[in-house]
N, C-alpha and C positions, 0 to 999 in steps of 0.2 A: 868597238862595242859590238857585241854579238846580237844578231836579230832574234826576236822572240819567236818561238815556234807556235804554230797553230793560228787560228783566227783570233782577232782582237775580241775583247769582252763586249758583249751586248749590254749597253748601259741599263736598259730597261730590265733585263734578266738579272744583272748584277744587283740593281737596287731592290728587286723583289726578294732575292736571296738574303740580302742584308736586312731588309725590313722583317722578313719572316724569322731570321735567326734572332733578332732583337726581341720580337714579340714572344717567341718561344722561351727566350732567356727570362723575360719578365714573368711569364706564366708558370714556368716549370723549375727555374733555377738551372745553373750550368750543368750540374750532374745528370739531369734528366734529358737534356737536349742531345740529339744525335744528328748526324749528317742525314740519315734516312728520314727523320722527321722534318728537317729543313727542306730536303728535296721534295718530299711528298707535298708539303704545304705550299711550297713555291712553284710546284708543278714543273720541276726540272729533274734531270737525272743526277744521281750521285756523282757520275763521271764529270758532269759540268762543274759541280762544286769542287771536286778534287783537281780539276784542270786549273782552277783559279786560286785555290787555297790548299796548303799542304795538309791541313788537318782541321778537326772540329774547332780547336782552340782559336785558330787564326780567323776562321769565318765568323765565329761568335764574337771575338774581340773587334773585328772590323764592323760588324753589325752594331755592337755596343757603341763604338766610337763614332760611327756615322750619325747616330742619334744624339750622342752626348756632346759632340763638338760645338754644335750651335748654342748649347747652354753655357759654354765656357769661353767667351770671347776674351781676347788679349787686350787689356786696356792700354791706352796711350794718352794720358791726360796732360803730359808735359811735366809732370811732377812724380818722381820715383816713389815717394812715400804713398801717394794716392794710388799709383799703379799697383804697387805691392799689396796694398790694403784691398783694393778691388779684386785682384786676382785671387788672393788667399780667401777672401770672403766668398767669392763665387764658387771656388773649389770646395770649401767647407759646406756651403749650402747644398751643393750638388751631392757631396758624399753623404749628407744626412737625408737625401731624398730616396725614393724607391729605387731609382737607377743606381744611386750610390751604394745602397745596401746590396744590390746585385754585384757591384764591383768588389765590395768587401768579401762577398761570398767567393768571387773569382780568385781573390788573393788567397783566401783560405784553401780553396781547391788546388791552387798553384803550389802549395807546400808539398803536395804529393804527386803533382803532374808537371814535370819539367817543361813540357811543350807549352802548357798553359802559362806557366810562370814567365817563360821567354816571350810569349805573345803579349802578355800585359805589360811587361817591362819595355819591350821595344815599341809597341803600338800605343801605349797610354802614358806610362811613367816618363820615359825619355822625352817624348814630345812636350809634355808639361814642363819638364825641367828646362828644356830649351827655350820655352816661352819665358820662364822666369829669368834665365840667363840674358835674354834679349831685353827685358825690363831693366835688369841690373846694368847691362852694357849702356843703355840709353842714359841711366843715371850717372854712370862713370863719365860718359861723354859730355854731359852737361855740367860736370864738376860737382854734382850733388853727393857722390859717394867717393870713398877712398880709391885711388888709382890702382893700388895693388890688391884689390879685393879678390878673395877666393870665392868665385861665384858658386861653385858646387857646395862649399861649406855653408854659405849664406842661404842657399836653397834648402839645405838640410835643416838649418836653424829655424826656418819658418814652417816648413811642411812636415818635418819629423815629429814635432809635438802634436800636430793635428792627427796624424796617423797613429801615434802612440795612444792618444785618447780614444780614437775610433776603435782600434784593434786590441788594446790592452786594458786601459783603466776604466773606460766608459764614462769618464768625467765630462762635464759640461763643455760643449762647443757651441758658442753662439757669437753674434757679431761683436759683443763686448770683449769676449775672450780673444777673438781674432785681432781686434784693434790693439789690445794690450800686447799681444804677442808680436805683431808686426812693428809696433812702435818701439818695443824694447830692442828688437833686432836692428831696426833702423838707427837707433841711438848709437849702437856699436859700430855701424858701418858707414855712417855719414861722414862726409869730408869735414875736416876741422875748420 
C-alpha cells in the first residue's frame, strides 16, 4: 500500500468545507456553487479543497452525503420485509424533502456533467445499493428469502419505480405507495 502524500486532513477544516458546500448547495443549487465560493465562505484556500477533492462535484457530493447520511439509517429489525419497508420509506421521504429535491437536481446536472454523474453514483447510489444488499443478505441468511436471489435486480425492483415517479411521471409517492410496492416485490422474492 502506498503512503498518502502531504499532511492528513484537519477534521475541523474538512467539516467546515463540507458544511459550507452543503449550505451553498441548498441556497444556490449545484450549478451556482463554485470551489471559489466554498473556499471563501469556509475561509480556506482553493488549494486546500483541491488537495482533498478532485473537483467541485466530489466536494459538493461529500457535503451532501455528510448531511444526508444521518437521515437514512439502515434498519435491522430482524425481519426482512420490515427492513425493506423502513429503508424504502426513509429513502422516499428523504427524496421528497428539500435535500432530496437538491439530489434530483444533481441527477439532472449529471446528465451533462460526467464528473458529477460519477460522483453521485459512487458516493450516493452505490452505497445505498450496498445497504439494500445487506438487508437482502440478512433475509437470505434467516431463510426469509430465496437463496438464489438476484440482489441487484431486487434492488432495482424496489427503487427503480420510486425514481421513475420522481424523475419521469411525477405520480404520487407516499407511505401507502411504498408499502404496496415493497409488499409486491417481497411476495415475489420470499422463500416458499
